[in-house]
C-alpha positions as CSV (number, residue, x, y, z in Angstrom):
1,M,-22.4,25.5,6.3
2,D,-22.1,28.4,8.7
3,A,-20.7,28.1,12.2
4,E,-24.1,28.4,13.9
5,K,-25.5,25.5,12.0
6,L,-22.4,23.4,12.5
7,G,-22.5,24.1,16.2
8,F,-26.2,23.0,16.3
9,L,-25.3,19.7,14.7
10,I,-22.3,19.2,17.0
11,A,-24.3,20.0,20.1
12,G,-27.0,17.6,19.1
13,G,-24.6,14.7,18.8
14,P,-25.1,11.6,16.5
15,A,-28.9,11.7,16.9
16,I,-29.1,15.2,15.3
17,W,-27.1,13.9,12.3
18,A,-29.5,11.0,11.9
19,I,-32.5,13.3,12.2
20,S,-30.9,15.7,9.6
21,A,-30.6,12.7,7.2
22,L,-34.2,11.7,7.9
23,S,-35.4,15.3,7.2
24,V,-33.7,15.3,3.8
25,M,-35.3,11.9,3.0
26,T,-38.7,13.2,4.1
27,V,-38.6,16.4,2.0
28,A,-37.4,14.3,-1.0
29,L,-40.3,11.9,-0.5
30,I,-42.9,14.6,-0.2
31,L,-41.7,16.4,-3.3
32,W,-41.5,13.1,-5.3
33,K,-45.0,12.0,-4.3
34,C,-46.4,15.4,-5.2
35,W,-44.9,15.1,-8.7
36,D,-46.0,11.4,-8.9
37,F,-49.6,12.3,-8.0
38,I,-49.7,15.1,-10.6
39,R,-48.2,12.9,-13.3
40,S,-50.6,10.1,-12.6
41,G,-53.6,12.4,-12.4
42,L,-54.7,11.5,-8.8
43,W,-55.5,15.1,-8.1
44,A,-57.2,15.7,-11.4
45,G,-61.0,16.0,-11.5
46,G,-61.5,13.1,-13.9
47,H,-63.9,15.0,-16.1
48,V,-62.8,13.2,-19.3
49,T,-63.2,9.8,-17.5
50,E,-66.7,10.9,-16.3
51,Q,-67.7,11.9,-19.8
52,A,-66.4,8.6,-21.2
53,V,-68.4,6.6,-18.6
54,Q,-71.5,8.5,-19.5
55,L,-71.0,7.8,-23.2
56,W,-70.6,4.1,-22.3
57,Q,-73.8,4.1,-20.2
58,A,-75.6,5.8,-23.1
59,G,-74.5,2.9,-25.4
60,D,-71.8,4.8,-27.4
61,R,-69.0,2.3,-26.5
62,D,-66.6,3.0,-29.3
63,Q,-66.5,6.8,-28.6
64,A,-66.2,6.1,-24.9
65,R,-63.1,3.9,-25.4
66,A,-61.7,6.3,-27.9
67,A,-61.9,9.1,-25.4
68,L,-59.8,7.2,-22.9
69,A,-57.4,5.4,-25.3
70,H,-54.5,7.8,-24.8
71,R,-55.2,8.9,-21.2
72,H,-52.7,7.9,-18.5
73,S,-54.5,9.0,-15.3
74,V,-55.4,6.4,-12.8
75,R,-59.1,6.9,-13.3
76,A,-58.9,6.8,-17.1
77,R,-56.7,3.6,-17.1
78,L,-59.1,1.8,-14.8
79,A,-62.1,2.9,-16.8
80,Y,-60.5,1.9,-20.1
81,R,-59.5,-1.5,-18.8
82,A,-63.0,-2.1,-17.4
83,M,-64.5,-1.2,-20.8
84,Q,-62.1,-3.6,-22.5
85,V,-62.9,-6.6,-20.3
86,Q,-66.6,-5.9,-20.1
87,A,-66.8,-5.8,-23.9
88,A,-64.9,-9.1,-24.2
89,E,-67.5,-11.7,-24.9
90,H,-65.3,-14.6,-24.1
91,L,-64.9,-13.5,-20.5
92,P,-67.6,-14.5,-17.9
93,D,-68.9,-11.5,-15.9
94,A,-67.3,-12.8,-12.7
95,L,-63.9,-13.1,-14.3
96,A,-64.2,-9.7,-15.9
97,R,-65.0,-8.1,-12.6
98,E,-62.0,-9.9,-11.0
99,E,-59.7,-8.6,-13.7
100,V,-60.9,-5.1,-13.1
101,E,-60.4,-5.5,-9.3
102,R,-56.9,-6.7,-9.9
103,T,-56.2,-3.7,-12.1
104,A,-57.6,-1.3,-9.5
105,R,-55.5,-2.9,-6.8
106,G,-52.4,-2.6,-8.9
107,L,-53.1,1.1,-9.6
108,L,-53.7,1.9,-6.0
109,K,-50.6,0.0,-4.9
110,R,-48.6,2.0,-7.3
111,A,-50.1,5.2,-6.0
112,A,-49.2,4.3,-2.4
113,T,-45.5,3.7,-3.3
114,G,-43.3,5.7,-0.9
115,L,-45.9,6.4,1.7
116,R,-44.5,3.9,4.1
117,G,-41.3,5.9,4.1
118,L,-43.3,9.0,5.3
119,E,-44.9,6.8,7.9
120,L,-41.5,5.6,9.1
121,A,-40.2,9.2,9.3
122,A,-43.3,10.3,11.3
123,T,-42.7,7.4,13.7
124,I,-39.0,7.3,14.2
125,G,-38.4,11.1,14.1
126,P,-39.6,11.7,17.7
127,L,-37.9,8.4,18.8
128,L,-34.6,9.6,17.5
129,G,-35.1,12.9,19.2
130,L,-36.0,11.2,22.4
131,L,-32.9,9.0,22.2
132,G,-30.7,12.0,21.6
133,T,-32.3,13.8,24.6
134,V,-31.8,10.9,26.9
135,M,-28.2,10.5,25.8
136,G,-27.6,14.2,26.3
137,M,-29.2,14.2,29.8
138,I,-27.0,11.3,30.8
139,A,-23.9,13.2,29.7
140,A,-25.1,16.3,31.5
141,F,-25.7,14.5,34.8
142,Q,-22.4,12.7,34.4
143,A,-20.7,16.1,34.1
144,L,-22.6,17.3,37.1
145,Q,-21.5,14.3,39.2
146,T,-17.9,14.8,38.1
147,A,-18.0,18.4,39.1
148,G,-19.3,17.5,42.6
149,A,-19.7,20.5,44.9
150,R,-18.1,22.8,42.3
151,A,-21.0,22.1,39.9
152,D,-22.2,25.2,38.0
153,P,-26.0,25.3,37.4
154,A,-25.3,27.2,34.2
155,Q,-23.3,24.3,32.9
156,L,-26.1,21.9,33.7
157,A,-28.7,24.1,32.1
158,G,-26.5,24.3,29.0
159,G,-26.3,20.5,28.8
160,I,-30.0,20.2,29.2
161,W,-31.0,22.6,26.4
162,E,-28.4,20.9,24.1
163,A,-30.1,17.6,24.9
164,L,-33.5,19.0,24.1
165,L,-32.4,20.1,20.7
166,T,-32.9,16.6,19.3
167,T,-36.4,16.3,20.6
168,A,-37.4,19.5,18.9
169,A,-35.6,18.4,15.7
170,G,-37.3,15.0,15.7
171,M,-40.8,16.6,16.1
172,A,-39.9,19.1,13.4
173,V,-39.4,16.2,11.0
174,A,-42.3,14.1,12.2
175,I,-45.1,16.7,12.0
176,P,-44.7,17.6,8.3
177,A,-44.3,13.9,7.5
178,Q,-47.5,13.0,9.3
179,I,-49.4,15.9,7.6
180,A,-48.1,14.9,4.2
181,L,-48.9,11.2,4.9
182,T,-52.5,12.1,5.9
183,W,-52.9,14.3,2.8
184,F,-51.7,11.6,0.4
185,D,-53.8,8.9,2.1
186,T,-56.9,11.0,1.8
187,A,-56.2,11.5,-1.9
188,I,-55.8,7.8,-2.4
189,D,-59.0,7.1,-0.5
190,G,-60.8,9.4,-2.8
191,V,-59.4,7.7,-5.9
192,R,-60.3,4.3,-4.4
193,H,-63.9,5.5,-4.1
194,D,-63.9,6.8,-7.7
195,L,-62.5,3.6,-9.1
196,E,-65.2,1.6,-7.4
197,D,-67.8,3.9,-8.7
198,I,-66.4,3.8,-12.3
199,A,-66.2,0.0,-12.4
200,T,-69.8,-0.3,-11.0
201,R,-71.2,2.0,-13.6
202,I,-69.4,0.3,-16.5
203,F,-70.6,-3.2,-15.4
204,V,-74.1,-2.2,-14.3
205,P,-75.7,-0.3,-17.2
206,L,-78.5,2.2,-16.6
207,P,-82.0,0.8,-16.9
208,K,-83.7,1.7,-20.1
209,G,-85.1,5.2,-19.8
210,A,-83.1,6.1,-16.7
211,I,-81.4,9.5,-16.5
212,A,-77.7,9.7,-15.8
213,P,-76.8,11.6,-12.6
214,D,-75.3,14.6,-14.4
215,E,-78.4,14.9,-16.7
216,T,-80.5,15.8,-13.7
217,R,-78.5,19.0,-13.1
218,P,-80.0,22.2,-14.4
């Protein structure tokens, strides 16, 4: 760590150290969630799942299940589970739907893991910055009071800008955390809609002679 960065941390006091630790946690969470979303297929288009659902609606159930058997994306796992319970003759329709809903809730809960940490960073980052600023301003005015008539305005200005460092640092952590949180929440909302659509199409077959949505495209 060079002298300038070390001086920045020292000038900011304990609050800047806490904000620095928070920034490391925030970056780690964002990178981990990006990897997690990619691994679980949340950002994937779901083309294989869509094709499997169309096969299911067309009556080719074995091929539909085979297409999803080794897929690990969130959409594929929900579709495969819905096909399994819908095909189970011993399960009443209400219980089958409840099981699919339980599976969907579990998948969505797993996808949202870690997002509360980003929400915490977006909330307490500015608060830590404000706390550091208030503490710095108190110290600056105490120094001004001690100096009395010999107070140097430059010294006061130096204390104030050092106090404001923590506010800027807190906002610098909170803004990316809030952007990432909104981005991830939007992706999960899109997946939630897709899961509802998939489950509905598996449990409610097309009327005889109806045309699947994709078949209407030129």
